[in-house]
C-alpha positions as CSV (number, residue, x, y, z in Angstrom):
1,M,0.0,0.0,0.0
2,P,1.4,3.4,-0.9
3,V,2.6,5.6,1.9
4,A,1.8,9.3,1.7
5,P,4.8,11.5,2.4
6,P,4.5,13.8,5.4
7,P,3.2,17.2,4.4
8,L,5.7,20.0,4.2
9,T,5.4,22.4,7.2
10,R,5.2,25.9,5.9
11,L,6.6,28.9,7.7
12,P,4.0,31.0,9.4
13,L,2.7,33.8,7.2
14,N,2.4,36.4,10.0
15,A,6.0,35.7,11.1
16,L,7.2,36.1,7.5
17,R,5.2,39.4,7.2
18,A,6.7,40.7,10.5
19,F,10.3,39.8,9.4
20,E,9.8,41.5,6.0
21,A,8.4,44.7,7.4
22,A,11.2,44.9,10.0
23,A,13.8,44.2,7.4
24,R,12.4,46.8,4.9
25,T,11.8,49.6,7.5
26,G,15.0,48.9,9.4
27,A,13.3,48.9,12.8
28,F,10.9,46.7,14.8
29,T,9.0,49.8,16.0
30,L,8.4,51.0,12.4
31,A,7.3,47.5,11.3
32,A,4.9,47.4,14.2
33,A,3.4,50.7,13.3
34,E,2.9,49.6,9.7
35,L,1.4,46.3,10.7
36,G,-0.8,47.7,13.4
37,V,0.7,45.6,16.2
38,T,3.1,46.2,19.1
39,P,6.9,46.1,18.8
40,G,6.8,43.1,21.2
41,A,4.5,41.2,18.7
42,V,7.0,41.8,15.9
43,T,9.9,40.7,18.1
44,A,8.0,37.5,19.0
45,H,7.1,36.7,15.4
46,V,10.7,37.2,14.3
47,K,12.0,35.0,17.2
48,A,9.5,32.3,16.3
49,L,10.6,32.4,12.7
50,E,14.3,32.2,13.6
51,D,13.5,29.2,15.9
52,R,11.7,27.4,13.1
53,L,14.6,28.1,10.7
54,G,17.3,27.3,13.3
55,A,19.2,30.4,12.2
56,A,19.3,34.1,13.0
57,L,17.8,36.6,10.7
58,F,18.9,39.7,12.6
59,E,22.0,40.6,14.7
60,R,20.8,42.1,17.9
61,Q,23.0,45.2,18.8
62,A,22.9,47.9,21.4
63,R,21.5,50.4,19.0
64,G,19.1,48.2,17.1
65,V,19.2,45.3,14.8
66,R,21.0,44.4,11.6
67,L,20.2,41.8,9.0
68,T,22.3,38.7,8.9
69,G,23.5,37.2,5.6
70,L,20.5,34.9,5.7
71,G,18.1,37.8,6.3
72,L,19.6,39.8,3.4
73,A,19.3,36.8,1.1
74,A,15.6,36.5,1.8
75,V,14.2,40.0,2.2
76,E,14.1,41.1,-1.4
77,E,12.1,38.1,-2.6
78,L,9.8,38.4,0.3
79,T,9.2,42.1,-0.3
80,G,8.3,41.4,-3.9
81,A,6.0,38.6,-2.9
82,F,4.1,40.8,-0.3
83,D,3.9,43.7,-2.8
84,A,2.3,41.3,-5.3
85,L,0.0,39.9,-2.7
86,A,-1.1,43.5,-1.7
87,G,-1.7,44.3,-5.4
88,A,-3.8,41.2,-5.9
89,E,-5.9,42.0,-2.9
90,A,-6.4,45.6,-4.1
91,R,-7.5,44.4,-7.5
92,L,-9.9,41.9,-6.0
93,R,-11.4,44.6,-3.8
94,A,-11.7,46.9,-6.9
95,L,-13.5,44.2,-8.9
96,A,-15.8,43.3,-6.0
97,L,-16.6,46.9,-5.1
98,P,-15.9,49.0,-8.2
99,Q,-17.8,52.1,-7.0
100,E,-15.9,52.4,-3.7
101,V,-12.9,54.8,-3.5
102,H,-10.7,55.1,-0.5
103,I,-8.5,58.2,0.0
104,A,-5.7,58.6,2.5
105,T,-4.7,62.2,3.4
106,L,-3.5,64.5,6.2
107,P,-6.1,65.2,8.9
108,A,-6.0,69.0,8.1
109,I,-6.5,68.3,4.4
110,A,-9.3,65.8,5.2
111,Q,-11.2,68.3,7.4
112,L,-10.5,71.7,5.7
113,W,-10.0,70.9,2.0
114,L,-11.5,67.5,1.1
115,S,-14.6,67.4,3.3
116,P,-16.1,70.7,1.8
117,R,-15.8,69.1,-1.7
118,L,-17.6,65.9,-0.9
119,P,-21.2,67.3,-1.4
120,A,-20.3,68.4,-4.9
121,L,-18.6,65.1,-5.6
122,R,-21.7,63.2,-4.4
123,A,-23.9,65.4,-6.6
124,A,-21.7,64.8,-9.6
125,A,-21.3,61.0,-9.1
126,P,-23.9,59.7,-6.6
127,E,-23.1,56.1,-7.5
128,I,-19.6,56.5,-6.0
129,S,-18.9,55.9,-2.3
130,V,-15.9,57.8,-1.0
131,S,-14.1,56.9,2.3
132,I,-11.4,59.0,3.8
133,T,-8.6,57.9,6.2
134,A,-6.7,60.6,8.0
135,L,-3.0,59.7,8.3
136,E,0.0,61.7,9.6
137,A,2.2,60.4,6.8
138,P,1.7,59.0,3.3
139,P,1.0,55.2,3.3
140,N,3.1,52.7,1.5
141,L,1.5,52.8,-1.9
142,K,2.5,49.3,-2.8
143,R,0.9,47.9,0.4
144,S,-1.9,50.4,0.9
145,L,-5.6,49.5,0.4
146,H,-6.3,53.1,-0.4
147,D,-7.0,54.0,-4.0
148,L,-5.8,57.6,-3.8
149,S,-3.2,59.4,-1.6
150,L,-3.3,63.2,-1.1
151,F,-0.4,64.8,0.7
152,P,2.0,67.8,0.5
153,A,5.0,67.1,-1.7
154,E,7.4,69.0,-3.9
155,S,7.0,66.7,-6.9
156,G,5.4,63.6,-8.2
157,G,1.7,62.7,-8.6
158,R,-0.7,65.3,-9.8
159,L,-0.7,68.8,-8.4
160,V,-4.1,69.5,-6.9
161,A,-3.5,72.8,-5.2
162,E,-0.5,75.1,-4.7
163,D,0.2,76.1,-1.1
164,A,1.3,79.5,0.3
165,L,1.8,80.8,3.9
166,F,0.4,84.0,5.3
167,P,-1.0,85.1,8.6
168,V,-4.8,85.0,9.2
169,C,-7.0,86.0,12.1
170,S,-10.5,87.1,13.0
171,P,-11.6,90.5,11.6
172,G,-11.7,91.9,15.2
173,L,-8.1,90.9,15.8
174,A,-7.0,92.3,12.5
175,A,-7.8,95.8,13.7
176,R,-4.9,95.5,16.1
177,L,-2.3,94.6,13.4
178,A,-1.2,97.8,11.7
179,R,2.4,96.7,11.3
180,L,4.2,93.4,11.2
181,D,5.9,94.2,14.4
182,D,2.5,94.1,16.1
183,L,2.6,90.3,15.9
184,S,4.9,90.2,18.9
185,G,2.1,91.6,21.0
186,L,-0.6,89.0,20.1
187,P,-0.8,85.2,20.6
188,C,0.5,83.4,17.4
189,L,-1.1,80.1,17.0
190,S,0.7,77.1,15.5
191,D,0.3,73.3,15.2
192,T,2.6,70.4,15.6
193,A,2.4,69.2,12.0
194,W,3.7,72.5,10.6
195,D,5.7,73.7,13.5
196,R,8.1,75.8,11.4
197,D,5.5,77.8,9.5
198,W,6.1,81.0,11.4
199,E,9.8,80.7,11.2
200,V,9.7,80.1,7.4
201,W,7.3,83.0,6.8
202,L,9.1,85.5,9.0
203,E,12.5,84.7,7.5
204,A,11.1,85.0,3.9
205,V,9.5,88.4,4.6
206,G,12.6,89.6,6.4
207,V,10.9,90.4,9.8
208,K,12.4,89.6,13.2
209,V,9.8,89.4,15.8
210,A,9.3,86.9,18.6
211,V,6.0,85.0,18.2
212,R,4.5,82.9,20.9
213,G,1.2,81.3,21.5
214,P,-0.8,78.1,21.9
215,V,0.2,75.0,20.0
216,F,-2.4,72.5,18.7
217,S,-2.0,69.0,17.5
218,L,-4.8,69.5,14.9
219,Y,-4.5,72.2,12.4
220,A,-8.3,72.4,12.0
221,L,-8.6,73.1,15.7
222,A,-6.0,75.9,15.4
223,V,-8.1,77.4,12.5
224,E,-11.2,77.3,14.6
225,E,-9.4,79.1,17.5
226,A,-8.2,81.7,15.0
227,V,-11.9,82.2,13.9
228,N,-12.8,82.5,17.6
229,G,-10.3,85.4,18.0
230,A,-7.7,83.4,20.1
231,G,-4.8,84.6,18.1
232,V,-3.1,84.9,14.7
233,L,-2.5,81.7,12.7
234,M,-0.1,81.0,10.0
235,G,-2.5,80.0,7.3
236,H,-2.0,77.5,4.5
237,G,-3.8,79.0,1.5
238,P,-5.9,76.0,0.4
239,L,-6.9,75.2,4.0
240,V,-8.1,78.6,5.0
241,A,-9.6,79.6,1.6
242,G,-13.2,78.8,2.7
243,H,-12.9,80.8,5.9
244,L,-11.5,83.8,4.0
245,E,-14.3,83.7,1.5
246,R,-16.9,83.6,4.2
247,G,-15.2,86.5,6.1
248,A,-14.6,84.4,9.2
249,L,-10.9,85.0,8.7
250,V,-8.9,87.8,7.1
251,A,-5.4,88.2,6.0
252,P,-4.1,91.3,7.7
253,F,-0.8,91.5,5.7
254,P,-0.2,91.2,1.9
255,Q,3.0,89.1,2.1
256,R,2.5,85.6,1.0
257,V,5.2,83.0,0.8
258,R,4.7,80.3,-1.8
259,L,5.8,76.8,-0.7
260,M,7.5,74.3,-2.9
261,E,5.3,71.7,-1.5
262,G,1.8,71.6,-3.0
263,F,-1.0,69.2,-2.4
264,R,-0.4,66.3,-4.7
265,L,-2.5,63.3,-5.6
266,W,-1.2,59.8,-6.2
267,S,-2.9,56.6,-7.1
268,A,-1.9,53.5,-5.2
269,R,-1.8,51.5,-8.4
270,P,-2.5,52.0,-12.1
271,M,-6.1,53.1,-12.6
272,Q,-8.4,51.9,-15.3
273,P,-9.8,54.6,-17.5
274,G,-13.3,55.4,-16.5
275,S,-13.0,53.8,-13.1
276,A,-14.4,55.4,-10.0
277,A,-10.9,56.2,-8.7
278,V,-10.2,58.0,-12.0
279,L,-13.4,60.0,-11.8
280,V,-12.7,61.1,-8.2
281,A,-9.1,62.0,-9.0
282,E,-10.2,64.1,-12.0
283,F,-12.9,65.8,-9.9
284,L,-10.4,66.7,-7.2
285,V,-7.8,68.0,-9.6
286,G,-10.5,70.1,-11.4
287,T,-11.8,71.7,-8.2
288,G,-8.4,72.3,-6.6
289,Q,-6.8,74.8,-8.9
């Protein structure tokens, strides 16, 4: 009677994924953030994989880890395999849900630039469902399940909106700003995402004044506080345009500093002509300029 050979024992997929992410990003903490798990979980997965292989994939050092020869030999092929797997998953989702479009963008862009455009987008293409994920940094486009990525950048993608810096404040507060030097006597609002905005603008216009004031983790909250008269905010043109049009904010000084970084739109993968992602991208490009 024939004897069936014992089945091959495959290496655990989650452990391979953790190793590949750690090897590609260069740190267990970065791999954990990408995978949505704790650094301890990545460490455990990698250790389990090394135990299964009977060989080390990383050299543990005082200042981090470094790939061994075995790790270096394996990582490139694994990265290509996981990229291909992510692409296949994205294509499967697109085929199953062809009218759904997922956009990744900064929280400030999501709240102040993208959200006001959604009603017009729904009216123009009611069959398309748009979901938005607010992220502090662009996603890995080869791995992301998002169809579109909208972030500030100097080049690449498609330019949706140019950006410029200039102070904005409530109309009541603007009456107290006759000269640029008056900024030193008022609270100057800032946020953690663009913490050098005031420095960049003051240096560009050639003014040396000390600016101090509250710091917010959300730019949209800083904008609302500027509307409420809490201080002067360094405005990003596309993000404060609506408030300027409504008169909730005013620009007390004419000096505007154009930034090299504009709002740029990328697709996570090649888009089919006429697809929902293409229609959304064209709409955003058309309304941004």
